[in-house]
Structures are given as C-alpha cells and as structure tokens.
DRENFISE-787581 format. One record per residue (C-alpha): x, y, z. Coordinates in nm, 4 decimals, decimal comma. Example, Ala and Ser with C-alpha at 12.3 -4.5 7.8 and 13.67 -1.06 7.14 Angstrom:
BEGIN
{xx: 1,2300; yy: -0,4500; zz: 0,7800}
{xx: 1,3670; yy: -0,1060; zz: 0,7140}
This chain:
BEGIN
{xx: 6,6454; yy: -0,6723; zz: -13,3178}
{xx: 6,7883; yy: -1,0148; zz: -13,2270}
{xx: 6,9547; yy: -1,1877; zz: -12,9355}
{xx: 7,2914; yy: -1,1710; zz: -13,0830}
{xx: 7,2597; yy: -0,7824; zz: -13,1401}
{xx: 7,1155; yy: -0,7110; zz: -12,7948}
{xx: 7,3220; yy: -0,9464; zz: -12,5729}
{xx: 7,6302; yy: -1,0021; zz: -12,7835}
{xx: 7,6915; yy: -0,6732; zz: -12,8318}
{xx: 7,5109; yy: -0,4527; zz: -12,5773}
{xx: 7,6456; yy: -0,5425; zz: -12,2220}
{xx: 7,3879; yy: -0,2670; zz: -12,0728}
{xx: 7,0893; yy: -0,4445; zz: -12,2158}
{xx: 7,2179; yy: -0,7786; zz: -12,0920}
{xx: 7,2827; yy: -0,6339; zz: -11,7328}
{xx: 6,9457; yy: -0,4908; zz: -11,7413}
{xx: 6,7810; yy: -0,7973; zz: -11,8185}
{xx: 6,9722; yy: -1,0061; zz: -11,5808}
{xx: 6,8644; yy: -0,7571; zz: -11,2938}
{xx: 6,5026; yy: -0,7904; zz: -11,4119}
{xx: 6,5013; yy: -1,1486; zz: -11,3789}
{xx: 6,6684; yy: -1,1714; zz: -11,0349}
{xx: 6,4262; yy: -0,9540; zz: -10,9109}
{xx: 6,1113; yy: -1,1048; zz: -11,0901}
{xx: 6,1919; yy: -1,4839; zz: -11,0075}
{xx: 6,2229; yy: -1,4485; zz: -10,6533}
{xx: 5,8447; yy: -1,5253; zz: -10,5661}
{xx: 5,7890; yy: -1,7868; zz: -10,8500}
{xx: 6,0791; yy: -2,0149; zz: -10,7498}
{xx: 5,9812; yy: -1,9823; zz: -10,3851}
{xx: 5,6276; yy: -2,1314; zz: -10,4386}
{xx: 5,7348; yy: -2,4941; zz: -10,4996}
{xx: 5,9278; yy: -2,4853; zz: -10,1877}
{xx: 5,6352; yy: -2,3601; zz: -9,9589}
{xx: 5,5284; yy: -2,6968; zz: -9,8119}
{xx: 5,8829; yy: -2,7949; zz: -9,7171}
{xx: 5,9332; yy: -2,4463; zz: -9,5618}
{xx: 5,6305; yy: -2,4861; zz: -9,3680}
{xx: 5,7258; yy: -2,8540; zz: -9,2442}
{xx: 6,0945; yy: -2,7202; zz: -9,1207}
{xx: 5,9896; yy: -2,4279; zz: -8,9526}
{xx: 5,6770; yy: -2,6194; zz: -8,7818}
{xx: 5,4177; yy: -2,3348; zz: -8,8810}
{xx: 5,0582; yy: -2,2981; zz: -8,9389}
{xx: 4,8929; yy: -2,2639; zz: -9,2817}
{xx: 4,8167; yy: -1,9018; zz: -9,1956}
{xx: 5,1953; yy: -1,8182; zz: -9,1461}
{xx: 5,2854; yy: -2,0031; zz: -9,4587}
{xx: 5,0630; yy: -1,7653; zz: -9,6615}
{xx: 5,2428; yy: -1,4652; zz: -9,4845}
{xx: 5,5619; yy: -1,5904; zz: -9,6680}
{xx: 5,4157; yy: -1,4655; zz: -9,9874}
{xx: 5,2021; yy: -1,2060; zz: -9,8898}
{xx: 5,4866; yy: -1,0121; zz: -9,6631}
{xx: 5,6890; yy: -1,0318; zz: -10,0033}
{xx: 5,4014; yy: -0,8699; zz: -10,1974}
{xx: 5,3422; yy: -0,6044; zz: -9,9392}
{xx: 5,7214; yy: -0,5100; zz: -9,9701}
{xx: 5,7231; yy: -0,5120; zz: -10,3154}
{xx: 5,4117; yy: -0,3171; zz: -10,3492}
{xx: 5,4933; yy: -0,0506; zz: -10,1101}
{xx: 5,8756; yy: 0,0115; zz: -10,2443}
{xx: 5,7870; yy: 0,0615; zz: -10,6000}
{xx: 5,7213; yy: 0,4690; zz: -10,5405}
{xx: 6,0225; yy: 0,4932; zz: -10,2923}
{xx: 6,2775; yy: 0,3316; zz: -10,5352}
{xx: 6,1469; yy: 0,5828; zz: -10,8377}
{xx: 6,1625; yy: 0,8733; zz: -10,5896}
{xx: 6,5102; yy: 0,7719; zz: -10,4844}
{xx: 6,6528; yy: 0,6904; zz: -10,8388}
{xx: 6,5394; yy: 1,0107; zz: -10,9678}
{xx: 6,6696; yy: 1,2347; zz: -10,6787}
{xx: 6,9844; yy: 1,0709; zz: -10,5882}
{xx: 7,0709; yy: 0,9196; zz: -10,9283}
{xx: 6,9681; yy: 0,6132; zz: -11,0988}
{xx: 7,2639; yy: 0,4127; zz: -11,0640}
{xx: 7,3658; yy: 0,4526; zz: -10,7003}
{xx: 6,9809; yy: 0,3829; zz: -10,6401}
{xx: 6,9875; yy: 0,0455; zz: -10,8494}
{xx: 7,3286; yy: -0,0544; zz: -10,6877}
{xx: 7,1788; yy: -0,0135; zz: -10,3162}
{xx: 6,8653; yy: -0,2034; zz: -10,4040}
{xx: 7,0497; yy: -0,5000; zz: -10,5693}
{xx: 7,3058; yy: -0,5246; zz: -10,2620}
{xx: 6,9651; yy: -0,5524; zz: -10,0753}
{xx: 6,8289; yy: -0,7990; zz: -10,2719}
{xx: 7,1659; yy: -1,0026; zz: -10,2432}
{xx: 7,1604; yy: -0,9876; zz: -9,8782}
{xx: 6,7619; yy: -1,0687; zz: -9,8279}
{xx: 6,8508; yy: -1,3700; zz: -10,0627}
{xx: 7,1504; yy: -1,4978; zz: -9,8216}
{xx: 6,9535; yy: -1,4039; zz: -9,5363}
{xx: 6,6582; yy: -1,6296; zz: -9,6631}
{xx: 6,8899; yy: -1,9170; zz: -9,7418}
{xx: 7,0438; yy: -1,8911; zz: -9,3539}
{xx: 6,7396; yy: -1,7748; zz: -9,1564}
{xx: 6,7457; yy: -2,0042; zz: -8,8248}
{xx: 6,3765; yy: -1,9280; zz: -8,7347}
{xx: 6,0558; yy: -1,8298; zz: -8,9023}
{xx: 6,0795; yy: -1,4772; zz: -8,7811}
{xx: 6,4145; yy: -1,3998; zz: -8,9174}
{xx: 6,2926; yy: -1,5674; zz: -9,2679}
{xx: 5,9776; yy: -1,3499; zz: -9,2536}
{xx: 6,2224; yy: -1,0508; zz: -9,2064}
{xx: 6,4180; yy: -1,1170; zz: -9,5004}
{xx: 6,1302; yy: -1,2201; zz: -9,7280}
{xx: 5,9989; yy: -0,8490; zz: -9,6573}
{xx: 6,3295; yy: -0,7345; zz: -9,7500}
{xx: 6,3245; yy: -0,9401; zz: -10,0569}
{xx: 6,0133; yy: -0,7887; zz: -10,1654}
{xx: 6,1353; yy: -0,4229; zz: -10,0870}
{xx: 6,4713; yy: -0,4716; zz: -10,2748}
{xx: 6,3218; yy: -0,6273; zz: -10,5928}
{xx: 6,1542; yy: -0,3067; zz: -10,6709}
{xx: 6,4669; yy: -0,1456; zz: -10,7344}
{xx: 6,5609; yy: -0,3342; zz: -11,0495}
{xx: 6,1845; yy: -0,3437; zz: -11,1757}
{xx: 6,1568; yy: 0,0180; zz: -11,1487}
{xx: 6,4513; yy: 0,1897; zz: -11,2245}
{xx: 6,5951; yy: -0,0518; zz: -11,5229}
{xx: 6,2746; yy: 0,0447; zz: -11,7179}
{xx: 6,3839; yy: 0,4227; zz: -11,6513}
{xx: 6,7017; yy: 0,3599; zz: -11,7306}
{xx: 6,6486; yy: 0,2106; zz: -12,0569}
{xx: 6,4198; yy: 0,5046; zz: -12,1332}
{xx: 6,6845; yy: 0,7434; zz: -12,0626}
{xx: 6,9240; yy: 0,5666; zz: -12,2624}
{xx: 6,7414; yy: 0,4934; zz: -12,5579}
{xx: 6,4560; yy: 0,7375; zz: -12,6193}
{xx: 6,1167; yy: 0,6693; zz: -12,7651}
{xx: 6,3024; yy: 0,5168; zz: -13,0738}
{xx: 6,4705; yy: 0,2261; zz: -12,9620}
{xx: 6,3106; yy: 0,1613; zz: -12,5996}
{xx: 6,0044; yy: -0,0442; zz: -12,7292}
{xx: 6,2028; yy: -0,2699; zz: -12,8982}
{xx: 6,4033; yy: -0,3605; zz: -12,6041}
{xx: 6,1440; yy: -0,3539; zz: -12,3670}
{xx: 5,9317; yy: -0,5704; zz: -12,5725}
{xx: 6,2515; yy: -0,8215; zz: -12,5687}
{xx: 6,2885; yy: -0,8118; zz: -12,2150}
{xx: 5,9296; yy: -0,8549; zz: -12,1593}
{xx: 5,9175; yy: -1,1733; zz: -12,3675}
{xx: 6,2423; yy: -1,3148; zz: -12,1897}
{xx: 6,0911; yy: -1,2510; zz: -11,8237}
{xx: 5,7771; yy: -1,3939; zz: -11,9352}
{xx: 5,9496; yy: -1,7281; zz: -12,0354}
{xx: 6,1672; yy: -1,7196; zz: -11,7413}
{xx: 5,8569; yy: -1,6826; zz: -11,5002}
{xx: 5,7190; yy: -2,0058; zz: -11,7211}
{xx: 6,0209; yy: -2,2262; zz: -11,6437}
{xx: 6,0920; yy: -2,0935; zz: -11,2679}
{xx: 5,8334; yy: -2,3042; zz: -11,0850}
{xx: 5,9952; yy: -2,6258; zz: -11,2602}
{xx: 6,3566; yy: -2,5112; zz: -11,1400}
{xx: 6,2098; yy: -2,4117; zz: -10,7917}
{xx: 6,0322; yy: -2,8027; zz: -10,8005}
{xx: 6,3406; yy: -2,9405; zz: -10,9135}
{xx: 6,5798; yy: -2,7669; zz: -10,6743}
{xx: 6,3283; yy: -2,8510; zz: -10,4020}
{xx: 6,3025; yy: -3,2301; zz: -10,4756}
{xx: 6,6756; yy: -3,3233; zz: -10,5206}
{xx: 6,8753; yy: -3,0686; zz: -10,3280}
{xx: 6,6555; yy: -2,8776; zz: -10,0307}
{xx: 6,4537; yy: -2,5741; zz: -10,0105}
{xx: 6,7238; yy: -2,3590; zz: -9,9084}
{xx: 6,8963; yy: -2,4007; zz: -10,2475}
{xx: 6,6572; yy: -2,2170; zz: -10,3981}
{xx: 6,7495; yy: -1,9241; zz: -10,2307}
{xx: 7,1121; yy: -2,0068; zz: -10,2842}
{xx: 7,0257; yy: -2,0253; zz: -10,6409}
{xx: 6,8615; yy: -1,6630; zz: -10,6170}
{xx: 7,1677; yy: -1,5187; zz: -10,4312}
{xx: 7,4195; yy: -1,6117; zz: -10,7120}
{xx: 7,1584; yy: -1,5292; zz: -10,9795}
{xx: 7,1273; yy: -1,1410; zz: -10,7852}
{xx: 7,4995; yy: -1,1632; zz: -10,7155}
{xx: 7,5675; yy: -1,1913; zz: -11,0941}
{xx: 7,3428; yy: -0,9067; zz: -11,1708}
{xx: 7,4954; yy: -0,7006; zz: -10,9196}
{xx: 7,8458; yy: -0,7528; zz: -11,0707}
{xx: 7,7243; yy: -0,6685; zz: -11,4169}
{xx: 7,5564; yy: -0,3634; zz: -11,3019}
{xx: 7,8587; yy: -0,2185; zz: -11,1272}
{xx: 8,0913; yy: -0,2632; zz: -11,4278}
{xx: 7,8283; yy: -0,1863; zz: -11,7194}
{xx: 7,6034; yy: 0,0723; zz: -11,5798}
{xx: 7,8329; yy: 0,3334; zz: -11,4262}
{xx: 7,9984; yy: 0,4495; zz: -11,7604}
{xx: 7,6440; yy: 0,5927; zz: -11,8548}
{xx: 7,6304; yy: 0,9424; zz: -11,7877}
{xx: 7,2724; yy: 1,0282; zz: -11,8145}
{xx: 7,1673; yy: 0,7793; zz: -11,5432}
{xx: 7,4405; yy: 0,8843; zz: -11,2774}
{xx: 7,3047; yy: 1,2561; zz: -11,2652}
{xx: 6,9906; yy: 1,2982; zz: -10,9882}
{xx: 6,6997; yy: 1,4911; zz: -11,1185}
{xx: 6,6307; yy: 1,7274; zz: -10,8348}
{xx: 6,6090; yy: 2,1002; zz: -10,7270}
{xx: 6,9040; yy: 2,1604; zz: -10,5184}
{xx: 6,7122; yy: 2,3708; zz: -10,2904}
{xx: 6,4585; yy: 2,1024; zz: -10,2225}
{xx: 6,4685; yy: 1,8161; zz: -9,9616}
{xx: 6,3832; yy: 1,4684; zz: -10,0691}
{xx: 6,0050; yy: 1,4748; zz: -9,9342}
{xx: 5,9289; yy: 1,8442; zz: -10,0987}
{xx: 6,0925; yy: 1,7077; zz: -10,4395}
{xx: 5,9054; yy: 1,4140; zz: -10,4395}
{xx: 5,5808; yy: 1,6034; zz: -10,4088}
{xx: 5,6670; yy: 1,8633; zz: -10,6649}
{xx: 5,7585; yy: 1,5716; zz: -10,9179}
{xx: 5,4223; yy: 1,4005; zz: -10,8581}
{xx: 5,2302; yy: 1,7123; zz: -10,9101}
{xx: 5,4107; yy: 1,7535; zz: -11,2348}
{xx: 5,3319; yy: 1,4091; zz: -11,3775}
{xx: 4,9937; yy: 1,4000; zz: -11,2798}
{xx: 4,9599; yy: 1,7505; zz: -11,4474}
{xx: 5,0771; yy: 1,6247; zz: -11,7862}
{xx: 4,8063; yy: 1,5032; zz: -12,0130}
{xx: 4,9821; yy: 1,2852; zz: -12,2224}
{xx: 5,1998; yy: 1,1128; zz: -11,9344}
{xx: 4,8532; yy: 1,0447; zz: -11,7563}
{xx: 4,6649; yy: 0,9028; zz: -12,0664}
{xx: 4,9638; yy: 0,6590; zz: -12,1519}
{xx: 4,9922; yy: 0,5653; zz: -11,7860}
{xx: 4,6477; yy: 0,4754; zz: -11,7609}
{xx: 4,6203; yy: 0,2759; zz: -12,0856}
{xx: 4,9303; yy: 0,0908; zz: -11,9670}
{xx: 4,7448; yy: 0,0189; zz: -11,6488}
{xx: 4,4350; yy: -0,1032; zz: -11,8309}
{xx: 4,6286; yy: -0,3156; zz: -12,0596}
{xx: 4,7925; yy: -0,5063; zz: -11,7978}
{xx: 4,4923; yy: -0,5517; zz: -11,5991}
{xx: 4,3192; yy: -0,7467; zz: -11,8303}
{xx: 4,5329; yy: -1,0396; zz: -11,8335}
{xx: 4,5531; yy: -1,0190; zz: -11,4443}
{xx: 4,1868; yy: -1,0189; zz: -11,4136}
{xx: 4,1319; yy: -1,3625; zz: -11,6561}
{xx: 4,4004; yy: -1,5456; zz: -11,4670}
{xx: 4,2812; yy: -1,4432; zz: -11,1447}
{xx: 3,9354; yy: -1,5915; zz: -11,2171}
{xx: 4,0331; yy: -1,8778; zz: -11,4749}
{xx: 3,9768; yy: -2,1337; zz: -11,1976}
{xx: 3,6215; yy: -2,0274; zz: -11,1207}
{xx: 3,5580; yy: -2,0049; zz: -11,5002}
{xx: 3,7055; yy: -2,3492; zz: -11,5484}
{xx: 3,5160; yy: -2,5020; zz: -11,2533}
{xx: 3,1725; yy: -2,4098; zz: -11,4145}
{xx: 3,2946; yy: -2,5792; zz: -11,7402}
{xx: 3,2632; yy: -2,9621; zz: -11,7695}
{xx: 3,3926; yy: -3,0593; zz: -12,1245}
{xx: 3,7479; yy: -2,8948; zz: -12,1020}
{xx: 4,0340; yy: -3,1513; zz: -12,1315}
{xx: 4,3393; yy: -2,8998; zz: -11,9935}
{xx: 4,4167; yy: -2,8008; zz: -11,6504}
{xx: 4,4272; yy: -2,4270; zz: -11,5384}
{xx: 4,8083; yy: -2,4529; zz: -11,5549}
{xx: 4,8021; yy: -2,5458; zz: -11,9185}
{xx: 4,5755; yy: -2,2747; zz: -12,0317}
{xx: 4,7702; yy: -2,0368; zz: -11,8349}
{xx: 5,0800; yy: -2,1499; zz: -12,0088}
{xx: 4,9567; yy: -2,1344; zz: -12,3483}
{xx: 4,8736; yy: -1,7272; zz: -12,2890}
{xx: 5,2172; yy: -1,7100; zz: -12,1559}
{xx: 5,3820; yy: -1,8680; zz: -12,4368}
{xx: 5,1637; yy: -1,6626; zz: -12,6697}
{xx: 5,2681; yy: -1,3556; zz: -12,5030}
{xx: 5,6730; yy: -1,4697; zz: -12,5239}
{xx: 5,6528; yy: -1,5395; zz: -12,8659}
{xx: 5,4537; yy: -1,2156; zz: -12,9723}
{xx: 5,7004; yy: -1,0189; zz: -12,7566}
{xx: 5,9978; yy: -1,1549; zz: -12,9507}
{xx: 5,8180; yy: -1,1128; zz: -13,2883}
{xx: 5,7219; yy: -0,7212; zz: -13,1843}
{xx: 6,0725; yy: -0,6510; zz: -13,0941}
{xx: 6,1888; yy: -0,7302; zz: -13,4267}
{xx: 5,8950; yy: -0,5855; zz: -13,5986}
{xx: 5,9274; yy: -0,2500; zz: -13,4621}
{xx: 6,2603; yy: -0,1813; zz: -13,6282}
{xx: 6,1231; yy: -0,2814; zz: -13,9592}
{xx: 5,7854; yy: -0,1374; zz: -13,9588}
{xx: 5,7942; yy: 0,1512; zz: -13,6915}
{xx: 5,6239; yy: 0,2332; zz: -13,3727}
{xx: 5,2939; yy: 0,3864; zz: -13,5142}
{xx: 5,2521; yy: 0,0891; zz: -13,7562}
{xx: 5,3035; yy: -0,1641; zz: -13,5066}
{xx: 5,0775; yy: 0,0173; zz: -13,2702}
{xx: 4,7876; yy: 0,0077; zz: -13,5159}
{xx: 4,8160; yy: -0,3946; zz: -13,5291}
{xx: 4,8230; yy: -0,3867; zz: -13,1651}
{xx: 4,4839; yy: -0,2150; zz: -13,1620}
{xx: 4,3363; yy: -0,4335; zz: -13,4251}
{xx: 4,4092; yy: -0,7215; zz: -13,2023}
{xx: 4,2246; yy: -0,5651; zz: -12,9095}
{xx: 3,9284; yy: -0,5325; zz: -13,1383}
{xx: 3,9123; yy: -0,8930; zz: -13,2155}
{xx: 3,9893; yy: -0,9763; zz: -12,8958}
{xx: 3,6585; yy: -0,7739; zz: -12,7561}
{xx: 3,4838; yy: -0,9298; zz: -13,0629}
{xx: 3,5500; yy: -1,2978; zz: -12,9381}
{xx: 3,4906; yy: -1,1850; zz: -12,5676}
{xx: 3,1475; yy: -1,0457; zz: -12,6591}
{xx: 3,0744; yy: -1,3274; zz: -12,8702}
{xx: 3,1599; yy: -1,5469; zz: -12,5740}
{xx: 2,8719; yy: -1,4092; zz: -12,3374}
{xx: 2,6382; yy: -1,4812; zz: -12,6371}
{xx: 2,7212; yy: -1,8209; zz: -12,7224}
{xx: 2,7046; yy: -2,1807; zz: -12,5732}
{xx: 3,0818; yy: -2,2082; zz: -12,6518}
{xx: 3,1545; yy: -1,9365; zz: -12,4055}
{xx: 3,4798; yy: -2,0725; zz: -12,2722}
{xx: 3,6378; yy: -2,1549; zz: -12,5952}
{xx: 3,5411; yy: -1,8044; zz: -12,7492}
{xx: 3,6751; yy: -1,6407; zz: -12,4224}
{xx: 3,9990; yy: -1,8076; zz: -12,4422}
{xx: 4,0427; yy: -1,7098; zz: -12,8147}
{xx: 3,9600; yy: -1,3484; zz: -12,6944}
{xx: 4,2185; yy: -1,3519; zz: -12,4187}
{xx: 4,4576; yy: -1,5408; zz: -12,6599}
{xx: 4,4329; yy: -1,2431; zz: -12,9168}
{xx: 4,4475; yy: -0,9894; zz: -12,6066}
{xx: 4,7763; yy: -1,1379; zz: -12,5056}
{xx: 4,9231; yy: -1,0926; zz: -12,8419}
{xx: 4,8131; yy: -0,6788; zz: -12,8036}
{xx: 4,9556; yy: -0,6631; zz: -12,4912}
{xx: 5,2846; yy: -0,7893; zz: -12,5969}
{xx: 5,2769; yy: -0,5585; zz: -12,9000}
{xx: 5,1336; yy: -0,2493; zz: -12,6864}
{xx: 5,3404; yy: -0,2787; zz: -12,3480}
{xx: 5,6649; yy: -0,1562; zz: -12,4545}
{xx: 5,5432; yy: 0,0946; zz: -12,6661}
{xx: 5,2695; yy: 0,2444; zz: -12,4429}
{xx: 5,5341; yy: 0,2186; zz: -12,1513}
{xx: 5,7870; yy: 0,4211; zz: -12,3601}
{xx: 5,5754; yy: 0,6795; zz: -12,4517}
{xx: 5,4301; yy: 0,7217; zz: -12,1009}
{xx: 5,7906; yy: 0,7632; zz: -11,9725}
{xx: 5,9234; yy: 0,9948; zz: -12,2384}
{xx: 5,6616; yy: 1,2178; zz: -12,1453}
{xx: 5,7487; yy: 1,2107; zz: -11,7930}
{xx: 6,0573; yy: 1,4056; zz: -11,9026}
{xx: 6,3610; yy: 1,3279; zz: -11,6810}
{xx: 6,1351; yy: 1,1682; zz: -11,3907}
{xx: 6,1203; yy: 0,8456; zz: -11,5501}
{xx: 6,1893; yy: 0,6932; zz: -11,2207}
{xx: 5,9025; yy: 0,8084; zz: -11,0397}
{xx: 5,7152; yy: 0,7620; zz: -11,3760}
{xx: 5,8012; yy: 0,4029; zz: -11,4162}
{xx: 5,7022; yy: 0,3312; zz: -11,0417}
{xx: 5,3660; yy: 0,4813; zz: -11,0499}
{xx: 5,2261; yy: 0,1965; zz: -11,2806}
{xx: 5,4883; yy: -0,0546; zz: -11,2158}
{xx: 5,2437; yy: -0,2573; zz: -10,9504}
{xx: 5,0430; yy: -0,3703; zz: -11,2578}
{xx: 5,3165; yy: -0,5399; zz: -11,3981}
{xx: 5,4029; yy: -0,6770; zz: -11,0501}
{xx: 5,0808; yy: -0,8588; zz: -11,0351}
{xx: 5,1573; yy: -1,0142; zz: -11,3631}
{xx: 5,4668; yy: -1,1354; zz: -11,2276}
{xx: 5,2883; yy: -1,2684; zz: -10,8993}
{xx: 5,0590; yy: -1,4429; zz: -11,1073}
C-alpha cells in the first residue's frame, strides 16, 4: 500500500488523513508562539501554561462525547459539526482581542479536535473492516508522526517571519480544506451516515447501554487494554526522558534529538508495516510486532543490570517504537471490529492515550 494507491485513487483516505492532521497539529504549532502570545497579552507564566492545559482538558473531555454523538446521530453529521467548530475556533484564536477570548477559543479548539481524531478512526473501520483498516491506520499513523515532527519547525518559522497569529491562520486554512474534502468525499459513503441507536431510547440512555455492551465484550476489552498499554510505554519514556538524561554525563545528543530519532523510527516502521500487511497478512505481521516487544524488554531489563544503562534503554525503546508502529493499527482495528457498530464510542474510549502521544 503506497501513497499513490491510497491518496491518488482514494479521496476518502486523503480526506480522513487531512482531518487527522488538522486536529493533531493545533497544539504542536502553537507551542513555538507561546512566548510571543505571553508578551502580546501581557500575561503571567501561569496564564501562559493555561493556554496549553485548557486545550488538553477540552480534548480529553470531548473524546467520549464525540464518540457517542457519532454513533447516535451518524458519523458524517457529527464529523462535519466538529470540523465546523474547529474552523471557528482557529478563526477565533487568530482574531482574539484579549486573553479571555483567546482561552475560550483554545478550549473550543481542543473540544472540536476530538471529532476528527475519534470519528475518522471509526469511519475507517466501518468502511474497510479488519482486513484493510490496519494498513490504512498504519499509514496514517506514520504520516501524522512526521507532521508532528516538522510542525514545531513550521510554527517557529511562521512566528519568526510573520507573527504568532499567522500560526492560527495556517491552521484555519488547513482545517477549512479538511472540512471541504469531508463534505464532498464522505457524504457518499452509506455506512457512515446511518446512526446506531434504538429509536425508543434517548441519547443518554442509549450511550449508557452502549457502554455496558462494550465493556461486556471480552474481546473488545482485551484489545482496548492492549492498545492503551502499547501507547503508554512511549508516553512514559518521553515524559521521563529529561530526568533520565540529566543523570547521564556522557551523552552527546539533546532531549529533542533523542525524541526525534524515536519518532523517525516510528514513522519509517509505520510506512513499512502498511506495505507488509498486504503481502504477509495481519497474523504474520503481528508476530513480528510481538518479537520486537520481546527484544525491547530484553534490552530494558539489561539496562537495569548494566553500566551502559541509557544506551541499552534507548535501544529497547527504539525497538518498542518499531513494535508500536507494527501493532497499533492492528490492535486498534481488532478492538473496533469487536465493538460491532459502536465504533465511535469504541474509538473514543482509548483515544486519550493517542492524544497524549500527540501532545508529547
């Protein structure tokens, strides 16, 4: 599965990827502009931190909401609603006259970003099923990782040579293009336009029933837990990397350079996995993913017992990054395929793990 096959011939995958990117970059592009925003609004360090934290809160809280809304009212309508809010929030951030208005639109930006992240994952499962969705999700994961890799550079360049508001104008045009592609290329897909609900149940009652069904499904629950655990290892490593490096005296690379290496490995592994799944099948590729996990754990344990602790740990994390790239799309597809028609809610339950990865 190459870029030409998926994006040249399949407008649906292109639109979904663009929606993912428009939602995923709203934090990483904003970070380089924080000092300029702080100076423009003349705010304290605590308020500056709130610019990021209020966005993350909105993103985390709205995941379950958009998953449930997508299942109840139909994924196409829910995705369009979320993308319209994202466009409005980007416009609001670019025009905010004071910090209070800016914080409101940053909250709305986080809330609306959940829609494409949650619903597009569910729609891919709905359209392609377990056979093809791991290939597509692996490809999209790799592309998003590379976009996250370069987005701070884009944000820094825009802030330096234009001004900080231009970052949000860039996001505005990106989200607007994504909205238009979804409008024209998603609405023709029948299985994402039909809501999944009992006509005799209201939204809240239906959502509670759906939660009960999902958590009573052993296969869904097992794959959902596995999905979350695999995502969490890299999150933990990135979170503690500054403290680990601080204790090492002979390292020649910076924190950002070590992070970049891991993200580059993930990107390359995701693209390779997307191609190999079609040739070797899901089960064979999954075996390779578990082999990489075993090798990764070996080096991590060895790092505890050796004087070359960081080097061995880093090798272990690099191998785990490969296994993450291999297994994330497969396990996510298996989890959502066991969610039956409740792919929106099923996707939203463990999307917060992915959000944390995007934030880092």
